[in-house]
Jmol script that loads the backbone (N, CA, C; Angstrom):
load data "model"
ATOM      1  N   MET A   1    -145.142  28.728 -57.662  1.00  0.00           N
ATOM      2  CA  MET A   1    -143.806  29.094 -57.937  1.00  0.00           C
ATOM      3  C   MET A   1    -143.263  29.964 -56.895  1.00  0.00           C
ATOM      4  N   VAL A   2    -144.204  31.038 -56.224  1.00  0.00           N
ATOM      5  CA  VAL A   2    -143.895  31.647 -55.125  1.00  0.00           C
ATOM      6  C   VAL A   2    -143.325  30.811 -53.819  1.00  0.00           C
ATOM      7  N   ILE A   3    -143.867  29.861 -53.602  1.00  0.00           N
ATOM      8  CA  ILE A   3    -143.577  28.676 -52.359  1.00  0.00           C
ATOM      9  C   ILE A   3    -142.256  28.057 -52.804  1.00  0.00           C
ATOM     10  N   TRP A   4    -142.036  27.892 -54.179  1.00  0.00           N
ATOM     11  CA  TRP A   4    -140.541  27.177 -54.398  1.00  0.00           C
ATOM     12  C   TRP A   4    -139.599  28.271 -54.114  1.00  0.00           C
ATOM     13  N   VAL A   5    -139.766  29.530 -54.736  1.00  0.00           N
ATOM     14  CA  VAL A   5    -138.701  30.668 -54.593  1.00  0.00           C
ATOM     15  C   VAL A   5    -138.528  30.800 -53.100  1.00  0.00           C
ATOM     16  N   ALA A   6    -139.559  30.924 -52.195  1.00  0.00           N
ATOM     17  CA  ALA A   6    -139.250  31.032 -51.015  1.00  0.00           C
ATOM     18  C   ALA A   6    -138.515  29.805 -50.307  1.00  0.00           C
ATOM     19  N   GLY A   7    -138.867  28.741 -50.561  1.00  0.00           N
ATOM     20  CA  GLY A   7    -138.067  27.775 -50.115  1.00  0.00           C
ATOM     21  C   GLY A   7    -136.660  27.607 -50.649  1.00  0.00           C
ATOM     22  N   VAL A   8    -136.410  28.142 -51.870  1.00  0.00           N
ATOM     23  CA  VAL A   8    -135.034  28.030 -52.405  1.00  0.00           C
ATOM     24  C   VAL A   8    -134.309  29.409 -51.448  1.00  0.00           C
ATOM     25  N   ALA A   9    -135.056  30.089 -51.262  1.00  0.00           N
ATOM     26  CA  ALA A   9    -134.354  31.169 -50.495  1.00  0.00           C
ATOM     27  C   ALA A   9    -133.932  30.939 -49.106  1.00  0.00           C
ATOM     28  N   ALA A  10    -134.806  30.115 -48.554  1.00  0.00           N
ATOM     29  CA  ALA A  10    -134.439  29.555 -47.056  1.00  0.00           C
ATOM     30  C   ALA A  10    -133.379  28.527 -47.275  1.00  0.00           C
ATOM     31  N   ALA A  11    -133.228  27.580 -48.231  1.00  0.00           N
ATOM     32  CA  ALA A  11    -132.420  26.493 -48.395  1.00  0.00           C
ATOM     33  C   ALA A  11    -131.208  27.261 -48.866  1.00  0.00           C
ATOM     34  N   GLY A  12    -131.185  28.262 -49.382  1.00  0.00           N
ATOM     35  CA  GLY A  12    -129.837  28.707 -50.171  1.00  0.00           C
ATOM     36  C   GLY A  12    -129.388  28.020 -51.277  1.00  0.00           C
ATOM     37  N   ASP A  13    -130.184  26.984 -51.699  1.00  0.00           N
ATOM     38  CA  ASP A  13    -129.605  26.054 -52.722  1.00  0.00           C
ATOM     39  C   ASP A  13    -130.907  25.713 -53.909  1.00  0.00           C
ATOM     40  N   THR A  14    -130.550  26.127 -55.176  1.00  0.00           N
ATOM     41  CA  THR A  14    -131.727  25.623 -56.208  1.00  0.00           C
ATOM     42  C   THR A  14    -131.853  24.367 -56.370  1.00  0.00           C
ATOM     43  N   ALA A  15    -130.740  23.586 -55.911  1.00  0.00           N
ATOM     44  CA  ALA A  15    -131.022  22.103 -56.294  1.00  0.00           C
ATOM     45  C   ALA A  15    -131.615  21.454 -55.095  1.00  0.00           C
ATOM     46  N   ALA A  16    -132.026  21.990 -54.019  1.00  0.00           N
ATOM     47  CA  ALA A  16    -132.460  21.351 -52.893  1.00  0.00           C
ATOM     48  C   ALA A  16    -133.922  20.732 -53.242  1.00  0.00           C
ATOM     49  N   VAL A  17    -134.254  19.570 -53.020  1.00  0.00           N
ATOM     50  CA  VAL A  17    -135.246  18.984 -53.310  1.00  0.00           C
ATOM     51  C   VAL A  17    -136.631  19.198 -52.403  1.00  0.00           C
ATOM     52  N   TRP A  18    -136.469  19.687 -51.239  1.00  0.00           N
ATOM     53  CA  TRP A  18    -137.570  20.013 -50.286  1.00  0.00           C
ATOM     54  C   TRP A  18    -138.447  21.201 -50.697  1.00  0.00           C
ATOM     55  N   PRO A  19    -137.914  22.442 -51.341  1.00  0.00           N
ATOM     56  CA  PRO A  19    -138.814  23.370 -51.795  1.00  0.00           C
ATOM     57  C   PRO A  19    -139.618  22.889 -52.863  1.00  0.00           C
ATOM     58  N   LEU A  20    -138.950  21.912 -54.000  1.00  0.00           N
ATOM     59  CA  LEU A  20    -140.043  21.420 -54.790  1.00  0.00           C
ATOM     60  C   LEU A  20    -141.005  20.577 -54.156  1.00  0.00           C
ATOM     61  N   ALA A  21    -140.796  19.885 -53.335  1.00  0.00           N
ATOM     62  CA  ALA A  21    -141.820  18.779 -52.380  1.00  0.00           C
ATOM     63  C   ALA A  21    -142.818  19.885 -51.912  1.00  0.00           C
ATOM     64  N   VAL A  22    -142.268  20.855 -51.330  1.00  0.00           N
ATOM     65  CA  VAL A  22    -143.494  21.856 -50.639  1.00  0.00           C
ATOM     66  C   VAL A  22    -144.266  22.554 -51.781  1.00  0.00           C
ATOM     67  N   ALA A  23    -143.597  22.727 -52.935  1.00  0.00           N
ATOM     68  CA  ALA A  23    -144.427  23.314 -53.855  1.00  0.00           C
ATOM     69  C   ALA A  23    -145.643  22.392 -54.403  1.00  0.00           C
ATOM     70  N   VAL A  24    -145.241  21.054 -54.488  1.00  0.00           N
ATOM     71  CA  VAL A  24    -146.117  20.089 -54.845  1.00  0.00           C
ATOM     72  C   VAL A  24    -147.236  19.866 -54.012  1.00  0.00           C
ATOM     73  N   VAL A  25    -146.999  19.760 -52.606  1.00  0.00           N
ATOM     74  CA  VAL A  25    -147.868  19.473 -51.580  1.00  0.00           C
ATOM     75  C   VAL A  25    -148.947  20.735 -51.577  1.00  0.00           C
ATOM     76  N   ALA A  26    -148.168  21.710 -51.633  1.00  0.00           N
ATOM     77  CA  ALA A  26    -149.197  22.941 -51.577  1.00  0.00           C
ATOM     78  C   ALA A  26    -150.097  22.940 -52.683  1.00  0.00           C
ATOM     79  N   GLU A  27    -149.673  22.644 -53.774  1.00  0.00           N
ATOM     80  CA  GLU A  27    -150.640  22.344 -55.102  1.00  0.00           C
ATOM     81  C   GLU A  27    -151.800  21.350 -54.741  1.00  0.00           C
ATOM     82  N   LEU A  28    -151.338  20.208 -54.297  1.00  0.00           N
ATOM     83  CA  LEU A  28    -152.235  19.145 -54.042  1.00  0.00           C
ATOM     84  C   LEU A  28    -153.229  19.505 -53.109  1.00  0.00           C
ATOM     85  N   VAL A  29    -152.915  20.446 -51.749  1.00  0.00           N
ATOM     86  CA  VAL A  29    -153.863  20.696 -50.777  1.00  0.00           C
ATOM     87  C   VAL A  29    -154.783  21.701 -51.579  1.00  0.00           C
ATOM     88  N   ASN A  30    -154.303  22.643 -52.396  1.00  0.00           N
ATOM     89  CA  ASN A  30    -154.958  23.657 -52.923  1.00  0.00           C
ATOM     90  C   ASN A  30    -156.034  22.900 -53.903  1.00  0.00           C
ATOM     91  N   GLU A  31    -155.725  21.744 -54.425  1.00  0.00           N
ATOM     92  CA  GLU A  31    -156.759  21.031 -55.394  1.00  0.00           C
ATOM     93  C   GLU A  31    -157.826  20.509 -54.390  1.00  0.00           C
ATOM     94  N   VAL A  32    -157.271  19.886 -53.279  1.00  0.00           N
ATOM     95  CA  VAL A  32    -158.331  19.301 -52.329  1.00  0.00           C
ATOM     96  C   VAL A  32    -159.356  20.341 -51.856  1.00  0.00           C
ATOM     97  N   PHE A  33    -159.051  21.612 -51.565  1.00  0.00           N
ATOM     98  CA  PHE A  33    -159.836  22.646 -51.300  1.00  0.00           C
ATOM     99  C   PHE A  33    -160.688  23.110 -52.420  1.00  0.00           C
ATOM    100  N   ASP A  34    -160.117  22.908 -53.685  1.00  0.00           N
ATOM    101  CA  ASP A  34    -160.981  23.219 -54.960  1.00  0.00           C
ATOM    102  C   ASP A  34    -162.312  22.244 -54.896  1.00  0.00           C
ATOM    103  N   ARG A  35    -161.755  21.037 -54.570  1.00  0.00           N
ATOM    104  CA  ARG A  35    -162.723  19.939 -54.599  1.00  0.00           C
ATOM    105  C   ARG A  35    -163.666  19.994 -53.669  1.00  0.00           C
ATOM    106  N   LEU A  36    -163.313  20.395 -52.548  1.00  0.00           N
ATOM    107  CA  LEU A  36    -164.440  20.715 -51.361  1.00  0.00           C
ATOM    108  C   LEU A  36    -165.382  21.788 -51.621  1.00  0.00           C
ATOM    109  N   ARG A  37    -164.697  22.855 -52.419  1.00  0.00           N
ATOM    110  CA  ARG A  37    -165.555  24.050 -52.429  1.00  0.00           C
ATOM    111  C   ARG A  37    -166.412  23.664 -53.935  1.00  0.00           C
ATOM    112  N   THR A  38    -166.256  22.889 -54.783  1.00  0.00           N
ATOM    113  CA  THR A  38    -167.000  22.678 -55.952  1.00  0.00           C
ATOM    114  C   THR A  38    -167.936  21.399 -55.672  1.00  0.00           C
ATOM    115  N   GLY A  39    -167.465  20.564 -54.680  1.00  0.00           N
ATOM    116  CA  GLY A  39    -168.395  19.370 -54.678  1.00  0.00           C
ATOM    117  C   GLY A  39    -168.039  18.179 -55.304  1.00  0.00           C
ATOM    118  N   SER A  40    -167.189  18.312 -56.379  1.00  0.00           N
ATOM    119  CA  SER A  40    -166.904  17.307 -57.293  1.00  0.00           C
ATOM    120  C   SER A  40    -165.545  17.395 -57.924  1.00  0.00           C
ATOM    121  N   TRP A  41    -164.677  16.533 -58.396  1.00  0.00           N
ATOM    122  CA  TRP A  41    -163.583  16.786 -59.223  1.00  0.00           C
ATOM    123  C   TRP A  41    -163.898  17.188 -60.484  1.00  0.00           C
ATOM    124  N   ARG A  42    -163.216  18.226 -61.068  1.00  0.00           N
ATOM    125  CA  ARG A  42    -163.255  18.761 -62.396  1.00  0.00           C
ATOM    126  C   ARG A  42    -162.003  18.404 -62.841  1.00  0.00           C
ATOM    127  N   TRP A  43    -161.702  17.082 -63.458  1.00  0.00           N
ATOM    128  CA  TRP A  43    -160.459  16.824 -64.015  1.00  0.00           C
ATOM    129  C   TRP A  43    -159.436  17.567 -64.700  1.00  0.00           C
ATOM    130  N   ARG A  44    -160.366  18.273 -65.844  1.00  0.00           N
ATOM    131  CA  ARG A  44    -159.716  19.032 -66.850  1.00  0.00           C
ATOM    132  C   ARG A  44    -159.054  20.180 -66.054  1.00  0.00           C
ATOM    133  N   ASP A  45    -159.784  20.847 -65.276  1.00  0.00           N
ATOM    134  CA  ASP A  45    -159.462  21.976 -64.382  1.00  0.00           C
ATOM    135  C   ASP A  45    -158.412  21.546 -63.495  1.00  0.00           C
ATOM    136  N   THR A  46    -158.428  20.563 -62.795  1.00  0.00           N
ATOM    137  CA  THR A  46    -157.563  20.001 -61.817  1.00  0.00           C
ATOM    138  C   THR A  46    -156.253  19.730 -62.599  1.00  0.00           C
ATOM    139  N   ILE A  47    -156.155  18.930 -63.648  1.00  0.00           N
ATOM    140  CA  ILE A  47    -154.956  18.564 -64.235  1.00  0.00           C
ATOM    141  C   ILE A  47    -154.325  20.013 -64.817  1.00  0.00           C
ATOM    142  N   GLN A  48    -154.930  20.901 -65.383  1.00  0.00           N
ATOM    143  CA  GLN A  48    -154.436  22.086 -65.833  1.00  0.00           C
ATOM    144  C   GLN A  48    -153.918  22.999 -64.595  1.00  0.00           C
ATOM    145  N   ASP A  49    -154.519  23.035 -63.422  1.00  0.00           N
ATOM    146  CA  ASP A  49    -153.939  23.749 -62.365  1.00  0.00           C
ATOM    147  C   ASP A  49    -152.648  23.220 -61.847  1.00  0.00           C
ATOM    148  N   VAL A  50    -152.630  21.788 -61.924  1.00  0.00           N
ATOM    149  CA  VAL A  50    -151.414  21.108 -61.440  1.00  0.00           C
ATOM    150  C   VAL A  50    -150.265  21.505 -62.439  1.00  0.00           C
ATOM    151  N   VAL A  51    -150.508  21.178 -63.474  1.00  0.00           N
ATOM    152  CA  VAL A  51    -149.429  21.467 -64.654  1.00  0.00           C
ATOM    153  C   VAL A  51    -149.072  22.873 -64.723  1.00  0.00           C
ATOM    154  N   ASN A  52    -149.888  23.671 -64.471  1.00  0.00           N
ATOM    155  CA  ASN A  52    -149.551  25.302 -64.553  1.00  0.00           C
ATOM    156  C   ASN A  52    -148.722  25.575 -63.313  1.00  0.00           C
ATOM    157  N   SER A  53    -149.081  25.094 -62.105  1.00  0.00           N
ATOM    158  CA  SER A  53    -148.562  25.242 -60.836  1.00  0.00           C
ATOM    159  C   SER A  53    -147.067  24.839 -60.748  1.00  0.00           C
ATOM    160  N   ILE A  54    -146.917  23.536 -61.158  1.00  0.00           N
ATOM    161  CA  ILE A  54    -145.700  22.864 -61.064  1.00  0.00           C
ATOM    162  C   ILE A  54    -144.728  22.806 -61.957  1.00  0.00           C
ATOM    163  N   LEU A  55    -145.111  23.266 -63.357  1.00  0.00           N
ATOM    164  CA  LEU A  55    -144.106  23.230 -64.449  1.00  0.00           C
ATOM    165  C   LEU A  55    -142.884  23.977 -64.145  1.00  0.00           C
ATOM    166  N   TRP A  56    -142.973  25.506 -63.984  1.00  0.00           N
ATOM    167  CA  TRP A  56    -141.553  26.053 -63.800  1.00  0.00           C
ATOM    168  C   TRP A  56    -140.858  25.736 -62.609  1.00  0.00           C
ATOM    169  N   PRO A  57    -141.488  25.422 -61.386  1.00  0.00           N
ATOM    170  CA  PRO A  57    -140.342  24.907 -60.281  1.00  0.00           C
ATOM    171  C   PRO A  57    -139.864  23.569 -60.869  1.00  0.00           C
ATOM    172  N   VAL A  58    -140.459  22.785 -61.401  1.00  0.00           N
ATOM    173  CA  VAL A  58    -139.773  21.516 -61.909  1.00  0.00           C
ATOM    174  C   VAL A  58    -138.717  21.594 -62.942  1.00  0.00           C
ATOM    175  N   VAL A  59    -139.049  22.550 -63.814  1.00  0.00           N
ATOM    176  CA  VAL A  59    -137.969  23.029 -64.901  1.00  0.00           C
ATOM    177  C   VAL A  59    -136.813  23.812 -64.221  1.00  0.00           C
ATOM    178  N   LEU A  60    -136.965  24.605 -63.262  1.00  0.00           N
ATOM    179  CA  LEU A  60    -135.983  25.190 -62.688  1.00  0.00           C
ATOM    180  C   LEU A  60    -135.075  24.277 -61.814  1.00  0.00           C
ATOM    181  N   PHE A  61    -135.640  23.370 -61.084  1.00  0.00           N
ATOM    182  CA  PHE A  61    -135.213  22.314 -60.251  1.00  0.00           C
ATOM    183  C   PHE A  61    -134.208  21.494 -61.142  1.00  0.00           C
ATOM    184  N   GLY A  62    -134.946  21.085 -62.369  1.00  0.00           N
ATOM    185  CA  GLY A  62    -133.976  20.190 -63.261  1.00  0.00           C
ATOM    186  C   GLY A  62    -132.776  20.921 -63.679  1.00  0.00           C
ATOM    187  N   LEU A  63    -133.028  22.303 -64.050  1.00  0.00           N
ATOM    188  CA  LEU A  63    -131.872  23.015 -64.532  1.00  0.00           C
ATOM    189  C   LEU A  63    -130.741  22.990 -63.515  1.00  0.00           C
ATOM    190  N   ALA A  64    -131.231  23.252 -62.200  1.00  0.00           N
ATOM    191  CA  ALA A  64    -130.401  23.447 -61.077  1.00  0.00           C
ATOM    192  C   ALA A  64    -129.737  22.303 -61.011  1.00  0.00           C
ATOM    193  N   ARG A  65    -130.288  20.948 -60.986  1.00  0.00           N
ATOM    194  CA  ARG A  65    -129.605  19.814 -60.669  1.00  0.00           C
ATOM    195  C   ARG A  65    -128.676  19.243 -61.815  1.00  0.00           C
ATOM    196  N   THR A  66    -128.990  19.933 -63.098  1.00  0.00           N
ATOM    197  CA  THR A  66    -127.737  19.675 -64.177  1.00  0.00           C
ATOM    198  C   THR A  66    -126.745  20.607 -64.075  1.00  0.00           C
ATOM    199  N   GLY A  67    -126.883  21.745 -63.361  1.00  0.00           N
ATOM    200  CA  GLY A  67    -125.838  22.699 -63.159  1.00  0.00           C
ATOM    201  C   GLY A  67    -125.936  23.784 -64.368  1.00  0.00           C
ATOM    202  N   VAL A  68    -127.071  24.107 -64.906  1.00  0.00           N
ATOM    203  CA  VAL A  68    -127.256  25.050 -65.849  1.00  0.00           C
ATOM    204  C   VAL A  68    -127.328  26.443 -65.200  1.00  0.00           C
ATOM    205  N   ILE A  69    -128.177  26.181 -64.097  1.00  0.00           N
ATOM    206  CA  ILE A  69    -128.272  27.539 -63.088  1.00  0.00           C
ATOM    207  C   ILE A  69    -127.721  27.349 -61.710  1.00  0.00           C
TER     208      ILE A  69
END
end "model"
wireframe off; spacefill off
backbone 0.3
color backbone group
């Protein structure tokens, strides 16, 4: 969420795509680091982390694209 907010602040537009893309890439990199640290994929934990990290940026992006915010 912080990465998305920083990207929106830099872009000046809540409907810009690249802050959302940066947030998704940052979360996926985080999951790769988790995989390297634990030695195997923990699918339940990985899916939960991705959903929790990406949910609000996606919701806010969708609301911005529809003109609600």
